[in-house]
N, C-alpha and C positions, 0 to 999 in steps of 0.2 A: 225293713220298710216297716211293717206295724211299728214296731219301736220308734224310730223317726218319724212317722205321722205324729207321732202321741208326744213326741217331746216338743218338734217346730211347730205347730200347725200352721202359723203364722209365714214362714221360711215360704213355708208347702203350698200356702194360696200366695201368694207374692208369685211364684216362680210361674205358679197356673195362671196369674192374671198376664203375668208377659208372652204368655205363646205366645197368642199370634201376635203380636207387633213383630214378636223374631221370625215371625212367619213371613210379614209384608218386610222384613230385612230382606234375606235373605233371597226375597223371589223381585226385588227392586231390580228397574237395568242397570249399566254402570254409565257414573257420569257421562257425560258428553264431551270426548275428547278429538276435537280436529285435527287430522292430520295433513296438512299439505304433499302433493310430491312435487317434486323440484326443476323447476323452467333448465331446460339444458342451456349449457354453455355451447352454444357455437363461436368457432373460428371461422371469421369475416376476413381474413388477411390472408394474403396467400405464399408461403416458402417460397425463398429465395433460391433459382435457376438463375444457370450460369447463364444468360442469356442477355446482350445486348439491350440498353432504353431505347425501344426502339424512337422516342422523340428525338432525341439529340441532343446537346447540351444544354443543362442548364446553366442560366447564369445566374453567380451572387453576388451580391452585394451589401455590404455591411459601411453604415456610416456609423465608425466610433468615435469619434469627435466629444460625447456628452461627458468629458470628465467628471462635471461636480458632481454629475445624479448617478453617474453610471450607471448608459444607459446602452445598450446596443441596435440600432435603427436600422434592418434588415427587410432587403427587398430578396427577394428569390425568385426565376421567371422560371418553370416547368413545362420548356415543349412535350405536346403532344404528339402523337402517329395518330391514322385515321379511327375516325367512327369510336372516338375515345367517350364515353358518357358518364360513367364513376372512376375514380381517381382517386388514392389512397397513399399518404404523407405519411413520415411516418418520423418522430424525431428520434435520435441515437440513443441506445439505453443500455447494452452492453458492452461496454468501451473495455478494448486494448490494453491493457496491462491495469486497470480500474481492479481486475476480476471478480466483479459482481456490476450488478444492474444501479447505475453511478450517474445516471441523465437527469438534465435538468432542467426535463419539461414544466416543474413548477415553475419558474422563469418565464415562461414566453408568457409573453400579454398584447393584447387590443393587434390580435391575429385576425385576420381579414384576408379573404381569398376573390381574387376578381378576374373575368373570363372579356375581352374586347373592350375595357372597360366598365363592367358591368360586375358587382358585387354577386354571389353567387354563396350560396348553403351549406353549409356542412357540418356534420355531427363528430360529435368526440366516438372513436368505438370503447363501450359501455365493458368489455370483457381487457382489450390491451386498450388502457388508454394515455399509452404515447402516439395514439394512430390516432388519423386525424380522417374522415369520408367527405367527399366534394364532389355534389350533384353538378357536370358540367353540360351544357348545353351543347347541342348537337352539334358537329360542323368548327370547332371552340379550336385553338391554333395554339394554346399555350396557356399558363394555372400560371398567374403571378401568385406569389404571400408577402404578404408585408408583416411585418411582427413586428414586436419590440421584444430583447432578452435583456431581462435589467442584476444587473452583478450587485449581489450580498455586497451592503455596506458595511455590516458588520460582522466577525468571526460567526455572531451565537446563527445570522440566517446563511449559512456556508461558507463556501471560500471564496474572499474575494481574487477579482480577477482585475480592478481593472479602481488603479486612484491614479492621483490629478498630475501623480508623476511619472505611471510606468503601464502597459496593463499587459493580461496573458491571453490571448486573441486562443480559442480552441475551436477552432468550425463546428465542432459537433454541438455545442449550443448554439451558433447562431444558424442551421440550417434541418433543412427539410430532406430525405429523400423516399424515392416513388416508391411501394412493398414491388416484394415477388420477383427481384433480381439481390443478384451476387454484384456487392459495391459496386466490386473492381472495372462492373463494368457498366460502371454510372456515368459519361462524361461534364467535368463542369470548369467552368470560369469560371476564379475567384477577384476577386475588389476588396478593398478595405478606403479606409480616409481615416486618417489620423490629426490628431492636434498640427499644428502647425511648429515647424521644428521639429520634429520628431522624429527618428529614426524606428524602420522595423528591420527588423530580422529573420528567414525561416526559409526551410529546407526548400519552398516550391523552386523553381524552374524558370527561372524566364520571368523574372522580376523586374517593372519598370516602373519608376515614377514619374509626377508628373504635377506638380505641386506639393499638396501632400495626401496626394491621393495616389495609393501602391495598388497594379494588378501581375498579376500572374500569366502566365501560362494554360492553357488548358492541361488540365488531365483529368485522375478516377477520383470517386471518392473517396475509395477506399484511402490512394493516397493524402490527398486532401487531410483530411482527418489526420492522420499519419503528421502533421507538419504543424503546429502550431505556429503560432505567432508573436515574439516576442519585441516591445516596442517600448519606446518611453523620452523622456525628453535630454535625460543622460547615461551617455549611452559612448560606446568602444569597443571594438572589439583585434582579436590579434589571431595570428598567420598562427599555427603549431604545426605545420607542412602536414605534408601525407590527406593532403583535403581535410583538418579540420583543420573548422574556426571555434577562436570561445569569442561569444559573441554577449555583453555585459551589461547591464540596465540597471541607476543606481538611485537611489531617494534622491543623494548626492552627487553635484560632477568630487567632490574630492574622493570619494570612495571609489573611483575606479580608477586611482593611480597603483599601478601595480608595480610591484620595487620591481626592475630588471634582472637581478636576481633570483625573481621567483618562478620567471620565466620558462627555466629548464624542467623542471621539475611538472609542468601542464604539460609542455612536448614530450615531454614521456610517455605520458599516460598512454596515446595514440601508436607511439612508437613499440613501448612492452604488450601493446594487446596485438599487435600486428606480428611479434615474434611469438606473443599466448597459441592467437586461432590459426596463425600464416595465409588470410586472405582478408578479403574483402568483400561487404556484402553494401556497399555504400559509394555510389560514388566523392561524395563531398557527408562532409559529417558536422552539424555546427551543435556542441553547447550549450542554448540559453541558459543564462543565468540571470538570477533578478537578484541583486541584493540589496534586500527591505527588510524591514521589520510591516511594513503595511500588507503590502500584494499578503493572497494567503502562500504562506510554505509547502514546496514540490517539491513531487520528485518525481519521478516519470521520465518513463524511456516512448526513443519510437526509429523507427528504425534507420532515420540519417537527421538526427534530430536528439536533444532529448532538455527535458523541463528543469531547474536543478535551484531550489531555495537556498543562497546562504544567508547568512547575518550580513548588516549594510555597512559593517568594516570587514571583513573576509579577508578582502584579499589587501589592506592596507597595513594589517594585525596580526597574517600571519602566521606567526606563533603562536597567537593567542588561540587561536580559529585551527588549528592544526587539527583538534581533535573532528572537527562539525564538518571535511570536505570528503570524506567516503561516498558520498555521495554520487560523487565525479563519475570516480571508477563503478562504483556501482551500474547507475546510469550507459554508462558507456560497453559496458560491459556485455550489457543487454541487447545491443547489435548485434549481438551471431546466439548469445543465449536467453530465446525468447520472442523476440524477432523475425529473427530466419530461420531458428529454428524451434520449431515450438511443439506443443503437443497436441496432439490429431486432436482433442476436448475441446481444446484451449481457441481455437482455430472455431471462426464463423464464418459463415458467408456472408451475412450482413448484423444490426448490429441489435438485429429485436433475437435473433437465436440464445439461450441462454448459454454459459458455456462450465461443462466442471470442468473443474480445480484439481482432478486429482495428484494428478502431476508436477501441481504447484512446489515442490520436495527438490524435483529436479530445475524450472521454473527459475523461483529465486532463491533454492535454497544451493545450489551448485554455484549461480550468479553471487548471490552475499559472496560466497567463497571468497572469489575469480574478485571483486569486488577488495577483497582484502587485501587479499596479496598481488593487485594491482597496485594499488594505493600506494604498498610498503616498496614494488619492483621500482617504481618509477621515482619515490622521496618524496611521492605528492603528500603522504604524511609521512611520519616518521614513524620508524620504527618499533620503537617503546610503544604509539598511541595506536598500532595498528595489536602491537601483543596486550594492550591497556583492552583493546576492542572484543578478541576472543575471552582472552580470563572474566572480563564481565558475560559474555556469553553460557559461558562454561557456566559461573558461580551460578546464573539464576536456572538453567534448568537442573541444576547436580541436586536444590531444594529446593523442587518443583510439582507442588501434592500433585495436581492437574496432572500429574506425566502417571499417576497409580492408577486412573480412571481410562484417560483418552488419548488413542493409537498421535502418535505426528499424524500419519492422512486426515482423520478428522479433523484437525487446523486448517486444510487448507480450503478447509467450505466458510470458515468466519469469514471471511470477505460478503460474503451471501448471505449468512444468518446471522451477524452482528452487522453489516453494515461500517464494519471501522465505528461505529460508538464508543466509548470508557463504557468500561465494565466495571462492580463493584469488586469484584472479589477476583481477579487474572491470573496469580497466583494458583486458582485451582479447578477454573471456569477453562486457563489453556488462552490462549490467544491464535495469533498466525505463528503461530515457533518454526513453521516447516520453513522460515528462510534465515533463522540462526540455528537452530537442532537441524537444519540438511546442511550446513554450513559443517560443523564439525561429524557430520558424516562422515560429507566427501572427505573431509581432510583426514579421517580413517582409512577409509578408502584408495589415499592417498599413498596414506604411508604402508599398507596392505601391497604396492604397488612397488615403491620400492627397495624393501623389503624382499620382494619376490624375485626385483630383477637384481639386488645388489649393487642398487644407484641408477641403475639405469636407463629406465625410465620410469613414471610416475601420471598422476592425473593430468600435466602436460600434455600427454601423449593424446591422453583420450581426450582435449578438449580440439586440440589438430584436426586427429579421425573423423570429431563427429559435429563439432560445428563448424569448421574451417573448408569444412570439403567449395567444391563446387565456385571460387569465386569469380567475382562478378553478381554473380546474379543477387538480385536483388529482390527476389523472392521474396516468401514461404517454401520449410522442407518441413511435414509435420514429423512427428519421433509420437514411439508409443514406449511402454513398458519393458519388453521384448528387447525395443533396439536398445536399448538405454544396457541392458544385460547384454545383448551381443556385441557392443560396440564398447563394452569393458573387458570382454573376452579377446576383444581381439586384439584389446594389448595386453595384457597379464593375465591365463587362462585363471579362474577360480569360481565358486561355487556365487557369485555374485547378489544372482535372485536370493536367494537362503537370506545373505547379506544382507541383501536390503528390505524386503521382504518380513525381518526380522523387528528389522530397525525402522520400517515405516507402519506397519499394521499391525502390533503387538503394543498393549500396553503394559507400561511398569515393566518397562526394558532398564537399565543399567542406565545413570547418564553416560552423554553420550562423551567420556572426556577422553575414550580410551585412542585416538588417533593426536590428541596434546603430550598424550606421555610414549606411544611410540616415535613420535617424534623428538623426545629427547626432555619435553618440560611437565611439571606440573599444576595444578589448582595449591596456589598460600595465600595467607591468610592475612595484610599487614592494618596496622593502624590507621596508614596514609594512602591515599586515593593514588591508583594507578593514576597515567598523565591520560588519556581520555578521560578516567571518571571526572580529575580535578578541573578540565577543560570544561565540562557541562555541565557541573555542581557549580562553578562562579559565574556561565552562564547565565542558565536558568534560576538560582540564587537556591537551589532547594538543597536539603541538609537529606542522602540518602544514603540511610540509615537503616536498608534491607537487610543489612546480614546482622545484626547485631540488635536494637529495637523492634524488624523482620517492617518494615514502613519507611516513605519518608516525610517530607516534612518544608514545606518555602519558608521565606521569610518572615513567613509573617506570623506561622505556625499551624497553620493550615493539614493535614495529614492525608497524606494520598494514599492512593496503594496497600493498606494492611492487607501484612505477607497471612496466608492460607495459617491457621496451627502455630504460627508466629509470637510476640514474646506481647503485641502492639494488642493483637486479632487473641489472644487468648484474656488479656485484661479491661477486654471489650473495647475501645479505640476502632472508628471506620474513618472511612473518607470525609473528606467536612468537618471534623471535629478539630477544633480548635484549641491550640496548646494556650494558655495563659502566664502558666507561671510551673516553673522547672526545682522541684526542693526548694518552694517560698520564695527565688527568685522570679523574675519577668523577666516572662521569655523573649530569650535572644541566641541565635542558632548555634552561636558560641557554649553559651550557659549550657548549650543542652548535648553539646557534645565530651564537653567538662563534668559532665555531670554523668557519664556514662563510662567515661574514662576511669572520676573518681567511685567506683561501684564496681569496679573490675577487682573480680577475686572475691567479694565480699557477698555476704548474705540477708543485703536493704537491696527492697526496691528504692526506682527511681517514681519521687513521685510528683506525678502531677497534677494539675490544675487550667480543668478542660471545659472548656465549654462547647457542647452540645445543642444550639435547637436553642431554647428560655431555659434551659438547667446550668447551668453550672457544678459542679462536682469533681470531685479528688480521685484520680486513676494511679494504684501501686503497679508501677511496670515492673512484673522479675526480670530480671536480666542482667548478669556480672559477668557476659566477656567478652566486656572492650568495646571500643572503636573495630568497624571489621569490612572490610576492602578488598575485591581479588582480584592474583598478581598471578600470571604466569613468572614459574622461576624453574632455570636454568637445572637437572636433577642432578645431583649431586656436586651441582657448578662445575661441570663442565670446561674446558676446556678446548678450546675450538670452534666451530660451528656445529652447530645436529640439525636434527633433519629441519625442522619448523624455521631453523634460521638459514638455511640453505633452499629451502618455498620460498621466503622470504623475499630473497637475494636478485637483484636486476638481474635480467635476460640476454639481454641487448647485449653484444662483440663481445658476451661471456659464456663460452660455451663448458666452463667446468661448474658452475653458478648447479645446476645439476643434481 
């Protein structure tokens, strides 16, 4: 210490001088930091109970004549029980078939409530913003709600539901319902006014028309929401037999000229479905088909109807649009799979209780399987197109990076997580794969049953035993995972619980193509697209280069869906980039395909001149494998029918098809 003092007295003096300040700093209080406490979240809306609405039957009157501005003007009367001073009305949010909260409360404008002709005070619930609390004067007998629901006019605003030629009137958009009751216990009498000369189709009972005003019989609110209306100036209906009608509206009247030779395939849909399930859960069924490129696209199931959007020329250009008709058999099959028999956690008593989607790999996955099968069996789509659809899904799932980290069951939550919005890298994030991967898992289950029973049984037997129960029952019967396992075991004893759980709950599983191979086919690659891919590429004018460059490119050269770790991704191409030139030649779709073919077997990259934002740069993409499109091919080029051929063969009047 002495030596240090002698050597550095200035440093010591400085240290001693700083000591008081250090002491003060250590003694100073901590900085002020306010810490609020949370305001408790109070749920003031009662849960639904299975009790009838005490006020009686509501009335709903929708004026849908303002097609120029896309407006639905609504008057709804809610009768009250005795001594009501508070009323809470809800706008539907958790809608069957949407698998997530898809309500359109944002479309409600000019909302007003009255009682006895006098305006009432109302407030939106601060927690559940789709609920409206209304103060009701003592002695009031009814509350009248008046509002306008606005149809989007551009796709960027949402799904367009009204054009000047047609409309898709979905009752949940244009109505409210009292909180605290099962929706099946709410009675309502609907009325709608359409433009002069329009025809309206719906599965509702008791339809009557006076001029352009249409009324239906009293029903319950659950049935109303499940019974949308399709109406238009150009309309036609075909009786398909078995209580099924094909009701179509079109942008142009000439698009309704269905060739008579195509009608048998439409009729066969219902015949094959009834042959499969062995029971009806509807008294009548309506295909509500919009032939349009103006109304928003849709494919949505209901118990006694379905909403189906097809290209304007789908009926008159039958062969050209063979690739696009699977929505019809998919939604028809849902009357049994998803509507009548529904996962217990997806069935809800009202449209406020959240759905839990874990079993969508049954609800949608098995239904996707039957959509493929029924399309081929009925002739709605050619066998080659259905094989192309299966090949495309097998190819996608065989090389999907996201399967390494995310199990299939987790994708059932995507309708809630992403609200079906586009994502930048779906090959890594995954999307709603429970549709297609679920279908391929059910194909494997079918082949296990067939192999174990020497062809005597298959998944057809499960469908009839599980979904075809209680002929004539128009309600819902719920199920859970153990019910599925028990149903499969009743057809063919097997460790179905392990079979399903390993494929549904575990990530990193092998590609789900075992069922294809067990049924006598295999996934192969060709330089020409299969009939399904060819049709959709021609219609959308998009080059599907997913399995070569690892991306899709539209007619203008705009890149979409770069596949994670694919050639385009590794070269730095992202969605929205625009290809200006290919190897020095101005971009055209065929120019790019020819460049891919020319590079096959070589060691030079394909040079792309790309614009991204305000920058232009050259991107070398290394790929020498040529064009690749997925196909299903018979193993060994075998003769006769393989298992998949027998599965897709017609069933009606053909016992040997099993």
